C-alpha positions as CSV (number, residue, x, y, z in Angstrom):
1,M,-4.4,-30.6,7.2
2,K,-0.8,-29.7,6.6
3,R,1.7,-29.6,9.5
4,W,2.8,-26.5,11.2
5,P,6.4,-25.8,9.9
6,M,9.3,-26.2,12.3
7,T,11.5,-23.8,10.3
8,I,10.8,-20.8,8.0
9,P,10.1,-22.2,4.6
10,Y,12.1,-20.6,1.7
11,D,9.1,-19.0,0.0
12,L,7.9,-17.5,3.2
13,R,11.4,-16.2,3.9
14,C,11.4,-14.5,0.5
15,K,8.0,-12.9,1.2
16,L,9.2,-11.5,4.5
17,K,12.4,-10.1,2.9
18,S,10.3,-8.6,0.1
19,A,7.9,-7.0,2.5
20,R,10.7,-5.5,4.6
21,E,12.2,-3.9,1.5
22,M,9.0,-2.4,0.4
23,R,7.9,-0.7,3.6
24,C,9.8,2.1,5.3
25,T,8.3,1.4,8.8
26,R,8.1,-2.1,10.0
27,G,6.7,-3.7,13.1
28,P,5.9,-7.1,14.4
29,Q,2.3,-6.8,13.2
30,D,3.6,-6.4,9.6
31,D,5.6,-9.6,9.8
32,W,2.7,-11.5,11.4
33,L,0.4,-10.4,8.5
34,V,2.8,-11.9,6.0
35,V,3.1,-15.1,8.0
36,K,-0.7,-15.4,8.6
37,E,-1.4,-14.9,4.9
38,W,1.2,-17.6,4.0
39,L,-0.2,-20.1,6.5
40,E,-3.8,-19.5,5.2
41,A,-2.7,-19.8,1.5
42,H,-1.1,-23.2,2.3
43,G,-4.0,-24.4,4.3
44,I,-1.9,-24.9,7.5
45,E,-3.7,-24.9,10.8
46,P,-2.2,-24.0,14.1
47,P,-0.8,-26.9,16.2
48,D,-2.9,-28.6,18.9
49,Y,-0.9,-27.0,21.7
50,V,-1.1,-23.3,22.8
51,L,1.5,-21.1,21.2
52,P,3.3,-18.7,23.5
53,Q,2.1,-15.1,23.1
54,E,3.0,-11.7,24.3
55,P,0.4,-10.0,26.6
56,E,-1.9,-7.6,24.9
57,R,-0.9,-3.9,25.2
58,I,-3.4,-1.4,26.3
């Protein structure tokens, strides 16, 4: 298992920038999809502690 990154890795930063340039409407869910795909591609699992999260919207 690889460690959860403490900063944004360069290749992930490039993917986020590229995604922002390609889409005309962006939201947090779009950024999260890029991050989630990157984490899965690198075999990185979430840390053992609970990450802070925003309450679900109805």
